[in-house]
N, C-alpha and C positions, 0 to 999 in steps of 0.2 A: 754569773748566772743567777737569775732570780729564783727564789724558793717560796714555799707556802707562806712564810712570814712576810713576804712582800705583797701578798694579796690584800687589796684595799677592802675594808669591811664596811657594812652598812653604817651610814653616818659620816663617813669620810667625805668632805666637801668635793673632792675631785671626782667622785662618782656622779655628781650632778652637773658636771661641766660638759659643754659641747666640745668635741674633739676637732683638731685641725686636720685638713687633708694631708695625706702622705705626698710629698713632692717627689718627682722623678729622681731628683738628686739624692733623695734619702733611700732609694732602693737598696743600696749596699747595706743599710742598717736592718732591713726587713728580716733577713735570715736570722740575725741575732735576736730580734724581738720575737720571732716565731719560735725559736728554740726555748726562750724563756716562757712563752705562753704554753708550749707543749709540756715543759717540765712541771709547771705549776698545775696544769690540768691533770697530769698523771698523778701528782701528789694528792689532789682532791679525789680522784678516782680511787686511789688506794685507801684513803682515810674514810671517805663518805659513800663510796660505791655509786657515784653518779658523775656526770660531766661529759658533754658531747661538744661543747664549744666554750670559748673564752674570748673576751674582748680586750684589746690593748689597754684601755683605761683602767681595767681592773688591776693592772700591775703598775699603774701610774704613768703609763706610756700614752700620752694624750693625743693619739693619732687615730684616724679613721681606718682601723684595721681590726679584723677579728679572724680567729682560727677555729676551724671545725675539724673534728677527727671522729668520724663515725665508722665508715668502712675504709676510708682513706683520708689523708690530710688534705684540707682545702684552705688556702690562704685567700682572704677577701680584703682587698685594698680599695678604699674610697667608694664603698657601695652606695647605691641609690636604689630605692624601691621605685620601680617605674610603673608597676601595676600591682594592685591587690584586689582580691575578690571581695565582693560585697558580703559574701557569706562569712559568718563568724562562728567559732566554736569555743567552748570553755575548757580550761584545763587547770590543774594544780601545777603552777610553775615553780621551779626552784632556781637558785642562783648561788654560784660559788662564793659571792661576797656576803651571803648570809645562809650558810649551808643547812641550817636546822629549821629554816622557815619556808613553808610552802604558801603560795599566794594564788588564789583563784583569779584568773584573768580571762579575757576574751581576745582571741587573735584571728586574723584572716586565715581562711582555709587554704588558699593558694596565693602565689605571688610571682612576680618576675623581678629579678635583681640584676642590675648592671653594675659591674665592678672591674677592677684590674686584678690580675693574678700576680703571683710572686715574680713573674718575668715581665711584668708591666704590659701584658697583653690584655686587650679589652675582652670582657666576657659578658654574655647575657644568659641568665639561668632562669628558666621557668620551672617553678617548684610546685608540683601538684600533690606531693606527699605531705599530709597534714603535720606529722611529727617533725619533719624537716622545716616546713614553712614556719611553724611556731618557734622553732629554735632560731632560725634566721631573724625573725622579728625581735626576739629577745636580745640577741647580740647587737642587732642594728640599733635598738633602743639605747643600749649602753653608749654608743657613739654620740648620741644626742643628749646624754645626761639624764635618761629616763630609766628608772628601775621598775621592776614588775610590781613593787609595793605601790607605785604611783598609778598603776593600772588595775588595781584590785576592783573586782566586780562590786563589792560593797564593804562595809565595815566589819562584816563577819567572814570575810574571805581570807582568813589567815589561819594556818594550822602549824603546829610544832611537829617536827620530825626528829626523833632521837638519833643521835650519832649511832651508827651500827655497833660500836663497841659499848654503848650504854646498856 
């Protein structure tokens, strides 16, 4: 089982790599990967009081997979953004791989995502909730080796967030 110490941190070269698709033959591995993602996300939530999603490459699993847990767990395998709105909005984004840094970015307000679920069923999800759309874009970027630091609005779009225990 992976733990918080397995989380890749800003600067680790693996965070900047494109991930490989999950093959159907790898489906038996997905539940173990998801258990690891869930465990590390819970550890981040306990320590830093944030965390709604985590991407497999953040734990060195270089596969196109991310895990969301907002009101229920959602496993997203081999996602593709099939449509994004032209409208953008700004937010202070955070990331488990650099939990004390906030980065101001612009993200699409709505999107449609095609993916496979944990049972290898094809899914199409149209997301109109801004908070969820920006989260999906953040996790999707991880699969392409893109961090929110690379999407900063400008060179002044960085802010430090103290650890809640500070």
